[in-house]
C-alpha positions as CSV (number, residue, x, y, z in Angstrom):
1,M,-174.1,99.6,-14.7
2,K,-174.6,103.0,-16.3
3,H,-174.2,106.6,-15.6
4,S,-177.0,109.3,-15.5
5,G,-178.3,111.3,-18.5
6,M,-180.1,114.4,-18.3
7,F,-184.2,115.1,-17.7
8,F,-186.7,115.5,-20.3
9,A,-188.8,118.8,-20.7
10,V,-192.2,117.1,-19.6
11,A,-194.6,118.8,-22.1
12,L,-192.2,118.2,-25.2
13,W,-190.3,115.1,-24.5
14,I,-192.8,112.7,-23.2
15,A,-191.8,110.1,-26.0
16,A,-188.1,111.0,-26.2
17,C,-185.3,108.4,-25.0
18,C,-183.4,110.6,-22.7
19,W,-184.5,113.3,-20.5
20,T,-183.4,116.7,-20.3
21,S,-183.1,118.9,-17.1
22,C,-186.6,120.8,-16.7
23,D,-185.9,122.6,-13.5
24,S,-183.3,122.9,-10.5
25,G,-184.4,119.4,-9.4
26,E,-184.4,120.2,-5.7
27,D,-186.4,118.7,-3.2
28,P,-188.3,121.8,-1.4
29,V,-186.7,122.8,2.1
30,L,-187.0,119.7,4.5
31,P,-186.9,119.4,8.4
32,P,-183.7,119.0,10.0
33,A,-182.4,115.4,10.7
34,D,-182.8,113.6,13.7
35,P,-180.1,114.7,15.9
36,A,-180.3,111.4,18.1
37,A,-179.6,109.3,15.0
38,T,-176.4,107.2,15.3
39,S,-176.5,105.1,12.3
40,L,-178.2,104.5,8.8
41,K,-179.6,101.4,10.3
42,D,-181.3,103.4,13.2
43,A,-182.5,106.5,11.3
44,S,-184.0,105.0,8.3
45,P,-187.7,103.9,7.9
46,Y,-186.8,101.4,5.6
47,P,-184.0,98.7,5.3
48,F,-180.7,100.2,4.4
49,G,-177.9,98.3,2.9
50,A,-174.3,98.2,1.2
51,A,-172.9,95.9,-1.2
52,L,-170.0,94.3,0.5
53,S,-166.4,92.9,-0.6
54,I,-165.6,90.1,1.1
55,S,-162.0,90.6,1.0
56,R,-162.3,93.9,2.6
57,M,-164.6,92.3,5.4
58,K,-161.6,90.0,6.2
59,N,-158.9,92.3,5.9
60,S,-160.2,95.8,7.0
61,N,-161.5,96.0,10.8
62,V,-162.4,99.6,10.1
63,Y,-164.6,98.5,7.0
64,L,-166.2,95.7,9.2
65,T,-166.8,98.1,12.1
66,T,-168.4,100.5,9.8
67,V,-170.5,97.7,8.2
68,E,-171.7,96.5,11.4
69,G,-172.9,99.8,12.9
70,E,-174.4,101.4,10.0
71,F,-176.3,99.0,7.9
72,S,-179.3,96.7,8.0
73,S,-179.1,94.7,5.0
74,V,-176.2,93.4,3.0
75,T,-175.6,92.3,-0.8
76,A,-172.8,90.5,-2.1
77,E,-171.1,92.8,-4.5
78,N,-169.5,90.0,-6.4
79,A,-169.4,86.7,-4.1
80,M,-173.0,85.4,-5.5
81,K,-172.4,86.0,-9.2
82,M,-172.0,82.9,-11.6
83,I,-168.5,83.7,-12.2
84,Q,-167.7,83.2,-8.5
85,L,-170.1,80.4,-7.6
86,A,-169.3,78.2,-10.6
87,P,-166.3,79.4,-11.8
88,S,-164.7,76.4,-13.5
89,A,-167.1,73.8,-14.7
90,K,-171.0,73.1,-14.7
91,D,-172.4,71.5,-11.6
92,Q,-169.0,72.3,-9.5
93,Y,-169.5,75.2,-6.8
94,T,-167.2,77.3,-4.4
95,W,-169.3,78.8,-1.9
96,A,-166.9,79.8,0.9
97,D,-167.3,83.6,0.2
98,A,-171.1,83.6,-0.3
99,D,-171.6,81.4,2.9
100,Y,-169.1,83.5,4.8
101,L,-171.4,86.8,4.2
102,V,-174.4,84.7,4.8
103,S,-173.0,83.7,8.7
104,F,-171.7,87.3,9.1
105,A,-175.5,88.7,8.3
106,Q,-176.9,86.1,10.4
107,V,-174.7,86.9,13.4
108,N,-175.4,90.7,12.9
109,N,-179.2,90.2,12.7
110,M,-179.0,91.7,8.9
111,R,-181.1,91.3,6.2
112,I,-179.4,89.5,2.7
113,H,-180.4,90.1,-0.7
114,G,-178.8,87.8,-3.1
115,H,-176.8,89.2,-6.3
116,C,-177.6,88.0,-9.0
117,L,-179.0,84.5,-10.6
118,V,-178.7,85.6,-14.3
119,W,-176.7,88.3,-16.0
120,H,-175.1,88.5,-19.5
121,S,-171.4,89.5,-17.5
122,S,-169.4,88.0,-14.9
123,L,-170.3,84.4,-16.6
124,P,-167.4,81.8,-16.3
125,G,-165.9,80.5,-19.5
126,W,-167.4,77.4,-19.4
127,V,-170.9,78.8,-20.0
128,N,-169.6,81.0,-22.8
129,S,-167.8,77.9,-24.4
130,Y,-171.0,75.5,-23.8
131,S,-172.5,73.8,-26.5
132,G,-176.3,72.0,-26.2
133,S,-179.3,72.3,-27.6
134,K,-182.3,74.7,-26.5
135,E,-183.4,72.1,-23.8
136,E,-179.9,71.5,-22.4
137,W,-179.5,75.0,-22.0
138,K,-182.8,75.7,-20.2
139,T,-181.7,72.7,-18.0
140,L,-178.6,74.3,-17.2
141,L,-180.1,77.6,-16.3
142,R,-182.8,75.8,-14.0
143,N,-180.3,73.5,-12.5
144,Y,-177.8,76.4,-11.6
145,I,-180.7,78.6,-9.9
146,T,-182.3,75.6,-8.1
147,T,-178.8,74.8,-6.6
148,V,-177.9,78.2,-5.7
149,V,-181.2,79.2,-4.2
150,S,-182.0,76.0,-2.4
151,R,-178.6,76.2,-0.9
152,Y,-179.8,79.4,1.0
153,R,-183.5,78.7,1.2
154,G,-184.9,80.6,4.4
155,Q,-181.8,82.3,4.6
156,I,-181.6,84.9,1.8
157,A,-184.8,87.2,2.1
158,S,-184.5,88.4,-1.8
159,W,-182.7,87.8,-4.9
160,D,-182.0,89.9,-8.2
161,V,-183.3,86.9,-10.5
162,V,-182.5,88.8,-13.7
163,N,-179.9,91.7,-14.3
164,E,-180.1,94.1,-17.1
165,I,-182.2,92.4,-19.5
166,L,-182.7,95.4,-21.6
167,T,-181.0,97.7,-23.7
168,D,-181.2,101.4,-23.4
169,E,-183.4,101.3,-26.2
170,G,-185.7,99.1,-24.1
171,V,-185.5,96.1,-26.3
172,P,-184.0,92.5,-25.1
173,R,-180.3,92.7,-24.5
174,S,-178.8,89.9,-27.0
175,T,-177.4,87.7,-24.3
176,V,-176.3,84.3,-24.3
177,W,-179.7,83.3,-22.6
178,L,-181.5,84.9,-25.2
179,Q,-179.5,83.8,-28.2
180,K,-179.5,80.0,-27.0
181,I,-183.1,79.9,-25.1
182,G,-185.0,82.7,-26.2
183,W,-186.9,85.3,-24.1
184,E,-188.6,82.8,-22.2
185,Y,-185.3,82.5,-20.2
186,V,-186.7,85.1,-17.9
187,A,-189.9,83.4,-16.9
188,L,-187.9,80.3,-16.6
189,A,-185.4,82.1,-14.2
190,F,-188.2,83.5,-12.1
191,E,-190.3,80.0,-11.9
192,A,-187.0,78.1,-10.9
193,A,-186.1,80.4,-8.1
194,H,-189.6,80.5,-6.7
195,E,-189.7,76.8,-6.7
196,A,-186.5,76.6,-4.9
197,D,-187.4,79.2,-2.4
198,P,-191.3,80.1,-2.3
199,D,-190.6,82.6,0.4
200,A,-187.9,84.7,-1.4
201,I,-188.7,88.1,-2.7
202,L,-187.9,88.0,-6.3
203,F,-186.7,91.2,-8.3
204,Y,-185.8,92.0,-11.7
205,N,-182.7,94.5,-11.1
206,E,-182.3,97.2,-13.9
207,Y,-180.5,100.6,-14.7
208,G,-181.5,103.7,-16.4
209,Q,-185.0,104.2,-15.1
210,E,-183.9,107.6,-13.7
211,Y,-182.4,109.1,-17.1
212,S,-184.4,107.7,-20.0
213,S,-188.2,107.3,-20.3
214,V,-188.1,104.9,-22.8
215,K,-185.9,102.6,-20.5
216,L,-188.2,103.3,-17.3
217,N,-191.3,102.5,-19.7
218,A,-190.0,99.7,-21.0
219,V,-189.0,97.9,-17.7
220,N,-192.5,98.8,-16.3
221,D,-194.1,97.2,-19.3
222,T,-192.0,94.1,-19.2
223,V,-192.9,93.6,-15.6
224,R,-196.5,94.2,-16.2
225,N,-196.4,91.6,-19.1
226,L,-194.5,88.9,-16.8
227,I,-197.1,89.4,-14.1
228,S,-200.3,89.0,-16.6
229,R,-198.6,85.6,-17.2
230,G,-198.5,84.5,-13.6
231,V,-194.6,84.9,-13.6
232,P,-193.8,84.9,-9.7
233,I,-191.9,88.2,-9.8
234,H,-192.4,90.6,-6.7
235,G,-190.0,93.5,-7.2
236,I,-188.1,95.8,-9.2
237,G,-184.7,97.2,-8.7
238,L,-183.6,100.6,-9.6
239,Q,-179.7,100.5,-9.7
240,M,-179.5,104.2,-9.5
241,H,-175.8,104.7,-10.5
242,T,-175.7,107.9,-10.9
243,N,-174.0,111.5,-11.0
244,I,-174.3,115.2,-9.4
245,D,-176.0,116.2,-12.9
246,Q,-179.0,114.3,-12.3
247,T,-182.2,115.9,-10.6
248,A,-184.5,115.0,-7.9
249,V,-187.3,115.3,-10.2
250,N,-185.7,112.7,-12.4
251,M,-185.1,110.2,-9.6
252,A,-188.6,110.9,-7.9
253,T,-190.3,110.1,-11.2
254,A,-188.5,106.9,-11.6
255,V,-189.5,105.9,-8.2
256,S,-193.1,107.2,-8.5
257,E,-193.7,105.4,-11.4
258,T,-192.3,102.1,-10.7
259,V,-194.5,102.0,-7.5
260,K,-197.5,102.0,-10.2
261,T,-196.5,98.5,-10.9
262,G,-197.6,97.5,-7.6
263,L,-194.4,95.9,-7.3
264,K,-191.6,96.2,-4.2
265,I,-189.3,98.9,-4.9
266,H,-185.3,98.4,-4.2
267,I,-182.9,101.3,-4.8
268,S,-180.3,98.5,-5.5
269,E,-176.9,99.9,-6.1
270,L,-177.1,103.4,-5.3
271,D,-173.9,105.8,-5.7
272,V,-173.7,109.5,-6.7
273,A,-170.6,110.5,-8.7
274,L,-169.0,113.8,-8.5
275,N,-166.5,113.6,-11.4
276,R,-169.1,113.3,-13.8
277,D,-166.9,114.3,-16.9
278,K,-164.2,111.4,-15.9
279,K,-161.4,114.0,-15.3
280,A,-158.2,112.5,-14.3
281,D,-157.2,115.7,-12.4
282,Y,-160.6,116.4,-10.9
283,T,-160.6,117.9,-7.3
284,V,-163.5,117.6,-4.9
285,N,-164.7,121.0,-4.1
286,A,-167.5,122.3,-1.5
287,A,-170.2,122.9,-4.4
288,D,-170.0,119.5,-5.9
289,L,-170.1,118.1,-2.5
290,N,-173.1,120.1,-1.4
291,T,-175.0,118.9,-4.9
292,Q,-173.7,115.3,-4.2
293,K,-175.6,115.8,-0.4
294,S,-178.5,117.0,-2.1
295,R,-178.9,113.9,-4.5
296,Y,-178.5,111.5,-1.9
297,R,-181.3,113.6,0.1
298,S,-183.7,113.5,-2.9
299,V,-183.5,109.6,-3.2
300,A,-184.1,109.1,0.3
301,A,-187.0,111.2,0.2
302,A,-188.3,109.8,-2.9
303,M,-188.5,106.3,-1.2
304,A,-189.8,107.8,2.0
305,R,-192.8,108.2,0.1
306,V,-193.2,104.7,-1.2
307,P,-196.3,102.5,0.8
308,A,-194.7,100.7,3.2
309,A,-195.6,97.6,1.7
310,Q,-193.9,98.1,-1.5
311,N,-190.8,99.7,0.0
312,W,-187.6,97.3,0.2
313,G,-185.4,100.1,1.0
314,I,-181.9,101.3,-0.4
315,T,-178.5,99.8,-0.9
316,V,-175.5,101.5,-1.8
317,W,-172.9,100.3,-3.7
318,G,-170.2,100.2,-1.7
319,V,-169.2,101.7,1.7
320,G,-166.4,103.9,1.3
321,D,-164.9,106.0,-1.8
322,T,-162.1,103.8,-2.1
323,D,-164.4,100.6,-2.3
324,S,-166.5,101.9,-5.2
325,W,-166.2,100.2,-8.5
326,L,-165.6,103.8,-9.7
327,K,-162.6,104.5,-7.9
328,D,-160.5,104.6,-10.8
329,S,-162.0,107.5,-12.1
330,P,-161.9,109.0,-9.3
331,D,-165.5,109.8,-8.4
332,Y,-165.9,109.8,-4.6
333,P,-169.6,108.4,-5.1
334,L,-170.2,107.0,-1.6
335,L,-171.0,108.0,1.9
336,F,-167.9,107.4,3.8
337,D,-164.6,108.8,2.5
338,S,-161.6,106.4,2.1
339,H,-160.9,106.6,6.0
340,Y,-164.5,105.5,6.3
341,Q,-165.4,108.9,8.1
342,R,-169.0,110.3,7.3
343,K,-169.4,112.7,4.3
344,S,-171.9,115.5,4.0
345,C,-173.9,113.1,1.7
346,Y,-174.6,110.8,4.8
347,D,-176.5,113.8,6.2
348,G,-178.6,114.1,3.0
349,L,-179.8,110.7,3.9
350,L,-180.7,111.8,7.2
351,E,-182.7,114.8,6.1
352,G,-184.4,112.5,3.3
353,F,-185.5,110.0,5.9
354,V,-187.9,112.6,7.6
355,V,-189.7,113.8,4.3
356,K,-193.5,112.7,4.6
């Protein structure tokens, strides 16, 4: 999870690593939001979801009520990561929190997006200390993916199969999986997930496409290479952890260039931070809130232009500002405040939904 940089000057910086701002980055004047819309799930033309905390679901009625009323899709913020599902030892699983989320989503007729099967972070200690041959490491990874995906076969619609496999420079990240298996671990992961649930939509999830041309091109080239080799990959997740200094042009370009791969597109971890300089004494102000509203509108507008067959929707990374992984900055990056009241950026989404 990273923060956004600046946008490139198109004519001069095509090959540059990071983009710098080339204009105001704003969308044109948009039609007003639907005044009859009562929730995000009713107003959105595509699935709209949130990453959820199991603890807050169990302990906060207002949190749970907000989730039930606003979202049509859910992602586990942490409950389906390896350190949560297999914390203690190989082949020993802890399913309670993941099962809780799946049951909740089914009762409320919500889509479930699984996050995530393979990542360099959130690994249990036994993985980092595991010793074995390359074949034993491949078996370990394949068995883990098969066990998890098989358990939820037919229940979880889509998975982030691999997460953050490239560096900011667009080269393979030196993870334990790369070190012990080699780059073939990526194809292995998709193949194992597909065999375990042939109907699940399988994503490669990554950060940085909206602020780095190098990263955007590297992700899309990686995906095209996987497709050419027959690897069962169906979608690309753009995390879109960004801030108010980002531009609409950056975000729209990241989406439109990714659409060219022909795969499904998921804005998978959206938030828009106000406190981009990480100042301890930052005070929320009207100007920054208005810019935040515009950035949310821009993302929704970019996704509104994605062909329906490729549009997997938007997921925000949390519900209220208190829940955010950025809450210690503080950054106030989400759609609802600490009391789960709608912020102005909520209206920005409603405006973006109706772009043609």
